[in-house]
C-alpha positions in Angstrom: -22.7 -31.3 11.3 -21.5 -27.0 12.2 -25.3 -25.8 11.4 -26.8 -28.6 13.8 -24.3 -28.4 16.5 -25.0 -24.4 16.6 -28.8 -25.1 16.7 -28.7 -27.7 19.9 -26.3 -25.2 21.4 -28.9 -22.5 21.0 -31.3 -24.4 22.0 -30.0 -25.0 25.7 -28.7 -22.1 26.2 -32.0 -20.3 25.9 -33.6 -23.9 28.1 -30.6 -22.8 30.5 -32.2 -19.0 30.9 -35.5 -19.7 31.5 -35.7 -22.5 33.9 -36.4 -20.5 37.2 -39.4 -18.1 37.7 -37.9 -14.6 37.8 -37.3 -10.6 36.6 -33.7 -10.2 35.4 -31.5 -7.3 33.7 -30.7 -9.8 30.7 -27.7 -9.1 29.2 -28.8 -10.2 25.0 -32.3 -10.9 25.4 -32.7 -8.4 22.8 -29.7 -9.1 20.9 -32.3 -9.6 17.4 -32.9 -6.5 17.3 -28.9 -5.1 16.5 -29.6 -6.8 13.2 -30.1 -3.7 11.5 -32.2 -3.4 8.2 -31.2 -1.8 5.1 -29.1 -2.6 2.0 -27.5 1.5 2.7 -27.8 1.3 6.6 -25.7 -2.1 6.8 -23.8 -1.5 3.6 -22.2 1.6 5.9 -21.5 -0.6 8.8 -24.9 0.6 10.2 -24.0 4.4 10.9 -27.3 5.9 10.1 -28.1 7.7 13.3 -27.8 11.3 11.6 -27.9 10.5 8.5 -31.1 8.5 7.2 -33.8 10.0 6.3 -35.6 7.3 4.6 -38.5 4.3 5.7 -36.2 2.9 7.1 -36.2 5.4 10.1 -38.2 3.6 12.0 -35.6 1.3 12.8 -32.5 3.5 13.2 -33.6 6.1 14.3 -37.2 7.6 14.0 -36.3 11.5 14.0 -35.6 10.8 10.6 -38.9 9.6 9.5 -39.7 14.0 9.7 -37.8 14.1 6.6 -39.6 12.6 3.8 -41.8 13.6 1.5 -43.6 10.9 0.1 -44.9 7.8 1.0 -42.6 4.6 1.4 -42.4 0.8 1.3 -39.2 -1.4 1.7 -38.4 -4.8 1.8 -35.2 -6.8 2.6 -34.3 -10.6 3.3 -31.4 -11.7 4.5 -29.7 -15.6 5.5 -27.4 -15.6 8.2 -24.1 -17.9 8.5 -25.5 -19.8 5.1 -29.3 -20.2 5.3 -29.1 -21.2 8.5 -31.0 -17.1 9.7 -33.7 -16.2 8.3 -33.5 -12.6 9.0 -36.9 -10.5 6.7 -37.7 -6.5 7.5 -41.4 -4.2 6.3 -41.6 -1.3 6.7 -44.4 1.3 5.1 -44.1 5.0 6.2 -46.2 8.4 5.0 -46.2 11.8 5.3 -48.8 13.7 7.4 -49.7 17.0 7.1 -47.1 19.4 6.1 -44.1 18.3 9.2 -45.5 14.8 11.0 -44.4 11.4 9.4 -46.4 8.2 10.9 -44.5 4.5 9.8 -45.1 1.3 10.8 -42.1 -1.6 10.4 -41.8 -5.0 11.2 -38.9 -7.6 11.7 -38.9 -11.9 11.3 -35.9 -13.8 12.1 -36.4 -17.7 12.3 -33.9 -20.4 13.0 -35.9 -23.5 11.4 -35.0 -27.5 12.3 -33.8 -27.2 15.7 -33.6 -31.0 16.9 -35.2 -31.8 20.3 -33.6 -34.2 21.9 -34.7 -33.4 25.4 -37.7 -36.8 24.9 -35.0 -39.1 22.6 -32.4 -40.7 25.1 -34.2 -44.4 26.2 -32.9 -47.3 27.9 -31.3 -49.6 25.7 -32.8 -52.7 27.3 -35.7 -51.6 28.2 -36.6 -48.5 25.8 -38.0 -46.2 28.4 -37.2 -42.7 28.6 -34.4 -41.8 31.1 -32.9 -37.4 31.6 -30.1 -39.4 32.9 -27.0 -39.0 30.4 -24.5 -40.9 32.6 -26.6 -44.1 33.3 -24.2 -46.3 31.2 -27.4 -48.0 29.3 -28.3 -44.4 27.9 -28.5 -44.7 24.1 -30.1 -41.5 21.8 -33.3 -43.6 20.0 -32.9 -41.2 16.4 -36.8 -41.9 16.0 -37.8 -40.4 19.0 -35.7 -37.0 17.9 -38.1 -33.9 16.8 -37.5 -30.2 15.3 -39.1 -27.3 16.5 -37.9 -23.0 15.5 -37.2 -20.3 17.1 -38.6 -17.2 16.1 -38.9 -13.4 17.0 -40.9 -11.1 15.9 -40.8 -7.2 16.5 -43.0 -4.5 15.7 -42.0 -0.5 15.4 -45.0 2.0 14.9 -43.4 5.2 14.8 -44.1 8.3 14.6 -42.3 11.5 13.9 -42.0 15.8 13.4 -40.5 18.7 11.9 -40.0 20.7 15.5 -38.8 23.4 12.9 -36.2 23.9 10.3 -33.2 22.2 12.0 -35.1 20.1 14.8 -36.7 16.4 14.4 -37.5 14.0 16.3 -39.9 10.7 16.9 -40.7 8.1 19.3 -41.6 4.2 18.5 -43.5 1.5 20.5 -41.9 -1.7 19.8 -43.9 -5.1 20.4 -41.7 -8.3 20.1 -43.0 -11.6 20.2 -41.1 -14.1 20.6 -40.9 -18.5 20.2 -38.9 -21.6 20.8 -40.4 -24.6 21.0 -43.4 -24.9 23.7 -42.2 -21.3 25.4 -43.0 -18.3 24.2 -43.6 -14.4 24.8 -44.0 -10.6 24.7 -42.6 -7.5 25.3 -43.4 -3.9 24.7 -40.2 -0.9 25.0 -40.2 2.9 23.9 -37.5 4.5 21.4 -36.9 7.8 21.6 -34.8 10.0 18.5 -33.7 13.1 17.8 -32.0 15.1 14.5 -30.6 18.4 14.8 -29.3 20.2 11.2 -26.4 21.8 13.3 -25.6 23.4 9.6 -26.6 22.4 5.7 -24.1 19.8 5.8 -23.5 19.0 9.5 -26.4 16.5 11.0 -26.1 15.0 14.6 -28.0 12.4 15.4 -29.3 10.6 18.8 -31.7 7.5 19.5 -32.2 6.4 23.1 -33.2 2.7 22.4 -35.1 0.4 24.8 -35.5 4.3 26.7 -37.7 2.6 29.5 -36.4 -0.4 29.6 -38.2 -3.3 27.7 -40.1 -5.6 29.6 -40.1 -9.4 28.2 -42.6 -12.0 30.1 -42.1 -15.8 29.3 -44.1 -18.7 29.7 -41.9 -19.7 32.1 -42.8 -17.1 34.5 -39.5 -15.3 34.3 -39.2 -11.8 32.8 -36.4 -10.6 30.9 -35.7 -6.2 31.2 -33.4 -5.2 28.1 -31.5 -2.1 28.9 -31.6 1.2 27.4 -29.2 1.6 25.1 -28.3 5.3 24.1 -26.8 6.0 20.0 -24.9 9.2 19.1 -23.6 9.9 15.7 -22.5 12.9 13.2 -22.9 13.4 9.2 -21.2 15.3 7.2 -21.7 16.5 3.1 -18.9 17.2 1.1 -19.0 17.8 -2.7 -17.0 15.8 -4.4 -16.6 15.6 -8.6 -20.6 15.6 -9.5 -21.5 13.9 -6.3 -21.8 14.2 -2.0 -19.6 12.0 0.0 -20.7 11.3 2.8 -19.0 10.5 6.3 -20.4 9.4 9.6 -19.5 8.2 12.8 -22.1 5.9 15.3 -21.2 5.3 18.9 -23.6 2.7 21.2 -23.5 2.8 24.7 -24.7 0.0 26.7 -25.0 -1.1 29.9 -25.1 -4.2 30.5 -21.5 -5.1 31.6 -20.0 -6.8 28.7 -17.1 -5.6 29.0 -15.0 -7.4 26.4 -18.0 -8.3 24.0 -17.1 -4.7 23.0 -15.0 -2.1 21.1 -13.7 -1.1 24.7 -15.4 0.0 28.1 -15.6 1.8 31.4 -16.4 0.1 33.9 -19.7 -1.7 33.2 -20.6 1.0 30.4 -20.5 -0.8 27.4 -19.1 1.2 23.7 -19.5 0.1 20.2 -18.5 2.3 16.7 -20.1 2.4 13.5 -18.2 4.1 10.8 -19.1 4.4 7.0 -19.0 6.0 4.0 -21.2 6.8 1.0 -20.6 8.5 -2.1 -23.3 9.8 -3.8 -23.6 10.3 -8.1 -25.7 12.8 -9.1 -28.4 10.8 -7.3 -28.5 8.3 -9.2 -25.8 5.5 -8.1 -24.1 5.6 -4.9 -20.8 2.8 -3.5 -20.6 2.7 0.3 -17.9 1.3 2.7 -18.0 0.8 6.9 -17.1 -1.0 9.8 -19.2 -2.1 12.4 -20.1 -2.9 15.7 -19.3 -6.9 15.6 -16.0 -6.3 13.9 -16.4 -6.6 10.3 -15.6 -5.0 7.4 -19.1 -3.9 5.2 -19.3 -2.6 0.8 -22.2 -2.0 -1.0 -23.5 -0.6 -4.0 -26.7 1.1 -4.1 -28.8 2.7 -8.2 -31.9 5.1 -8.0 -34.6 4.0 -10.4 -37.3 5.8 -11.3 -39.4 5.4 -8.2 -37.3 2.3 -7.2 -34.1 2.0 -4.8 -32.7 -1.4 -5.0 -29.1 -1.6 -2.4 -26.7 -4.3 -1.7 -24.3 -4.9 1.1 -21.9 -7.2 1.2 -19.9 -8.3 5.1 -17.8 -10.5 6.0 -16.9 -11.7 9.6 -13.0 -10.7 9.4 -11.7 -12.8 12.7 -10.0 -16.3 12.4 -12.3 -17.6 15.1 -15.3 -17.6 12.4 -13.2 -19.0 9.7 -16.7 -21.3 8.6 -18.8 -18.6 8.4 -20.5 -17.9 5.3 -20.2 -14.4 3.6 -23.3 -12.5 3.7 -25.7 -10.4 1.4 -27.9 -7.8 1.7 -30.7 -7.1 -1.1 -33.3 -4.7 -0.2 -35.4 -2.9 -2.4 -37.7 0.6 -1.6 -40.3 1.6 -3.3 -41.5 5.9 -2.9 -44.7 6.9 -4.6 -43.3 9.9 -6.2 -46.3 11.4 -7.2 -47.8 14.7 -7.0 -50.5 13.7 -5.2 -49.2 11.6 -2.8 -46.8 14.7 -1.9 -46.3 16.0 1.7 
């Protein structure tokens, strides 16, 4: 019952936003892009802007892709709220020349089996379809209820370059495809990021997502604009007991007037924090913990095998209003073609 209620609510919320032909700045139009990718990153609460340096950089900060020395492939599957929302991620990246890297990342989010009751209300006497729920003869005909899916796709095309030993930069071209029932939309946007090595241990990062404002055009005539999000972060490495501790802190700045839906705000500008740390023992075993922007405590662990990284993260909603929502488990795999012939 709870899942059906959520699915129906999502559909009618969507219907209320696509009914009119207009161009608007939509507060949550790109929200499916904020879930995150990779067991390592999500175990650290999503604090990745300054510390990411692998194939997942295409999502977190395109500049991080320039740190790679070997081609990499990453995969992740996740089910939100039990099996209500299916979330899949895949990426591949290759180093090119002495200072460049290219990558492709794909995200797919889907909600299946949403009941469509728009044509299921009938007159109990005549059996004709009606649309007035206040009609005293209105009756739901279960045989007229059909199902549909809500599917969102995002494709990231990434380029990164090492400008010098201390400065790295990168950019994404982002293509969006959204479908719900008979409605569909396409969009295009751009991200730009940078990483600066202030010292051998201190890294600073920045990523401006949807830097030119991303346009999502629906076949209803409605155009939604995704406002830029500025993400800044810092990470520091500390030697400890035959390993390394890396604390990291990110700050997301949005300009959508989210106010109370954020950690704090200054007028229409909202701020959300991500905090995480990782202890990496001899580059073989890692344990992680963090706190993310939706007030979740996260923990995780990872193991590095020859050419293969396996990472796991766990998250739980700690707010009483979400007591009925199941915990979230994420497992990701990353394959590194660590062979001399593939080295940068």
